[in-house]
N, C-alpha and C positions, 0 to 999 in steps of 0.2 A: 504494500498500500504508499503511494505518493507521499508526500508529507502534507500535501494539502487535500488530501483524505482523509475520512473519519469513518465511523459508524452514526450512521444516524437512526435513529427510533423515531418510527412514523405509526402512528395510531388510524385507522380507518374505519369508519362507522359505514356500514353498506347496508342494501336491503337483505335482506335473505331471499335470494333471487340464483338459480341455476346461470352459471357461466361467469359469476363476479369475479370470484376466485381467480380465474383463467385470464381474463381483463386485466387485472391489475397485476400479474403475473408478467403477463406478454408487453405490456406497458411498460416495465424495468425493462425488460430485455430488450425490446427493439430501442432503449436508449442508453445499451451498452453499460446498464448499470449490474453489478452483483447483488445481489440477492443472499446475505449471510444467513437469515433464517426469514421464516413464514410462517406464523401461526394465526389459525382461526378459531371463531368461537362463537357461541351464542353469548347476547348479551341479558340484560335486564327485559328487553323486549323483547319475545322470542320472533317478533318479524325484522325484525337486526342482527346483523354480525357485526365483530369485530375483529379486524385483522391488525396484526401487530407484525409493523417490519423491519426488520433490521435490514438495513443496505449502504453499501460502501460507497463513496462519491464526495466530490468536492462541496457542492452544494443543493439541498434542495426546494428552494422556493419554487423550481421550474416544476421540479417534479411536484409539488401541492398543487400547481394551478394544474398538472395534466391531470391529475388524479380527481380533481371535483369536475371535471371536464367527461368521468366515464361513468356513461349510465347506472343509476343506482347508486353511486356513493352518496353519502348523506353531510359526512361530517370527518374531515382531516386533521391530524396534528401532530407535528414536529414534538418530540419532547427533548427539550434541551436537559445536558447531563445533572441530576441531582432534582429534576421537577416529577420527578416521577418511581412508583413504586416498581421497581422492576424484577421480576424472576423467571427461574429454569428450573426443569427436573430432569435431575439425569440419573440412568442407572448403568453402572461401570462394574462388570467383573474383574477380580484380582487372582491371581493365583497365589493360593493361601497353603503353604506347604505346612502341616498340621503342626511341625516344630515354632512356626511363628506367627502362629494363627491369632492367635492372647496379642501379639506384639500389633498386626493388622488391628483386633480390632480396637482395641485403647486410638490407636493412631484415628482411626474413623470419629469413634467418639468425640475428639477434640470438633470434628466439623459437623456434629450431631446426624451423622450418616447413619441410614438404617440398614441391618445386614435383613436383605429381604430372602436370600436363597444361600444355603452353605449346602458345599457339594463336597466328594471326596477332596480334591484339589483344587477347589477356588470357594470365593464367598461373592455373591452378588450384594453391591452398595443400593440404597437410593439414596437422592442428596437433595436437598431442596433448598435454594436459596436465588442469591445474587448471582448474577453470572461470574463477577470475578471470584467469589465463593467457591465456587463449580470449579473453576480453572486452577486456584490452588488444591483443590482436592485432588482433582484429575494428576496435578503436578507430581502431589505426595506420593500417589499411590503406584505412579512409574517405578518408584523405585523394588517394588513388589513385582511387577510385570503384570500390565493390565492384559486382558486375554479377550475382553469386548467393552463397547462404548456405546450407548446410544444416549441422546441430549434431546429434551424437545425443544420447539423455539423460544424463542424470548415471549413473554407475557408484558406489559407493562400498562399502568395507568395514571392517570396524572395524580399528584398530589395534591389533595383537596388547598385550595388558597386561603382558607381564612383558618385560623389555628384557635382551637377552641381555648374559651377562657377556664378557669379553673372552676365557675360556677355550672357553666355547660355541660364539663367532664363530669361532673356531679349529677347531674341530671336527666345524663346519657347513657 
């Protein structure tokens, strides 16, 4: 990635209709942008879906305008660093020699990784959290030998713009 390019996190709220995902993905491809991750799921309104797109590129203003031009697009917002709650989930299977198994489990405990499958020679962990935290866990587990890995795309939701007062917190 060049120094002018960086990851951008974009939320796109769309009508829940067939073909919308394909149109959004192809719009990025036509403009030669690399999608790092793309997740889609329902919103609080079942007639709408929210896409979270993590894309490499120098500037997103033009992309945002193009997304608004697509049929069925309702809202587009780019999340600046620190302005959204961002999460991913990762399943990571690590080689777990019986002699080192307790050491591996202790190391995973630091990251609140949950052992979800224990085999004769491997342990599979589930880790949920901020993308950087998952990257750190992945890096630490490399020393044991990673047998398999799969990650979800990133999901993001803008932080509430108003902070709650102490009185509001008590009544919430």
